Steps between C-alpha positions, in 0.01 A plus 500: 500500500851583384814357360726300725869498400682181590850617430781400272657171410743319727737443209736792589523366857589154375746631245664721762544206737632270221731777381646537847548124530677506163724782627636282784737299276601825329580654837723208586673505160545877521647468849753247371574733208555788743737301721690353206561843344613658830196723527466606137180297466339661801273736297360196326420343837334818618293525178377140528402541865331831436304367196389189690380696806322769291327229293392306809374796704311665223366168374340451837358854489371455141146416614453820707711743289520357150635798306784585742587132540503454121737789448725375780504148355601642161778695677608170664510341152724781374728451803512130414599597144783701642601212719531278192787719384654551846520131572497302176550170687140512627348616170243219487353568843499873447324457166236279659452755777475782240229319302294413813514856639430652162189281440382559861545874467316522170215285637475722808486822296248367248275349768151395415249543785238236555164662557190326637175661391201373687 
């Protein structure tokens, strides 16, 4: 017959969702930082929200478009790295988000397809 491709792993999806959940405390902390500094911390808040949403959306799309999603998740990891320096109060949450998105992006790019051969 022929080869039947099952698709990629669900690990980028799971890592994207967990990375977004981890970004929620960082968003709250960055919002407090932005309010406490009279708006100076606003770029940090924007970076955290942007990284979390990019990681979540492209983590969900990783099964259908793995290469594009992997690149976008790595970009989200870079944005999370920038957010570490923009809002140092939330460094732990941003670092956790960075690691999750980076691993998910690498896994999406280097996907291994499962093939059934009858």
